[in-house]
C-alpha positions, 0 to 999 in steps of 0.5 A: 595479272602475270602472263607468259607467252611460249614461242612468242617470236612467231607472228601470233605470239608477237601480236599477242605480246603487243596486245598484252603490253598495250593493256598493261599486263605483266608479260614474260616471253619465252623464245629460242632466240631472244634477238627476235624479240628486241622490240619488246625487251624494254617492256617485257621480260624475255627468256631465251629457252626452248619450249622442250627445255622448260620445267614446272618451275619456269611457269609456276608464277603465271596466271595465264600461259599462252601457247603460241606454238607453230610448226609447219614441217615436223607436224608430229611436234604439235602432239608432242609439245602439248604432251610435254606441257601437260606433264609440267603443268600437272597440278598448276594453278595457271591456265593454259590458252592455246592458239589453235586451228580452225579445221576442227570447228564443227559444221553441225550442232551435233558435232559430227562433221568438222570443217576439215572433213568437208570436200571444199577444205583446201588439201594443202592445209589438211595435215596441219589441220589434223595436227592442231586437231590432235592437240584439241583432242588431247586437251579434251581428256586433260584433267590435271590443269585448266586450259582454253583452246582458241580457234581462229576463223578459217582465214587467219590473216597476218596483215589484216588491219586491226578493226576491233570488230570481232566475235568470240563464239563457240565450237561451230564454224561461223561466217560474218555478214559478208559470208566470210570466215576471217580474222586478222592476227591483231584482232585475234590477239585482242580477243585472246586477251579478252578471253584471258581476262574472263574467268568463266572460260575453263576446259573448253574450245572457243573461236574468234571471227572478224565481223 
């Protein structure tokens, strides 16, 4: 399987890159600054190219494309980048896997209240939650290519040690036996590769929680 990671030099991108290589997948990483991927250069193909400079030919040969885009300042880029990817992926045989957000997870089975709509949701994360939710809303109307949006748990923790103990679930917000909603980047990366290797996921949002 041939896999590409877009914006691969971020924390999530690097974690997924490491997991993909550990599973002996053929990996290409697209980054704005190739020097940030030096630890992967002997095992993966590193292409220095900004996401907004990509075209359909850059992505045509991949089975899976992982969108690890992240932006905390210019939040309009979240919607802009998925609109751009949609244009260059129309008719593609590749499947796009999006590193999503948790704020859009539903609190009820009727899918009317989202996590970010609840009073307890941290106000400092509300704008980024809205931006990542816009990406999901855009994808839900996408018919031109295959996609999967993968939400992490509410607490997405870079330094949490990998313990291989996680659950891949659906649209609803869940907590573990300790009443926690958390996942480390490394376990999320492992779950992402599990999801990529499972052909049954298509045009849907799923989520991952640490147990």
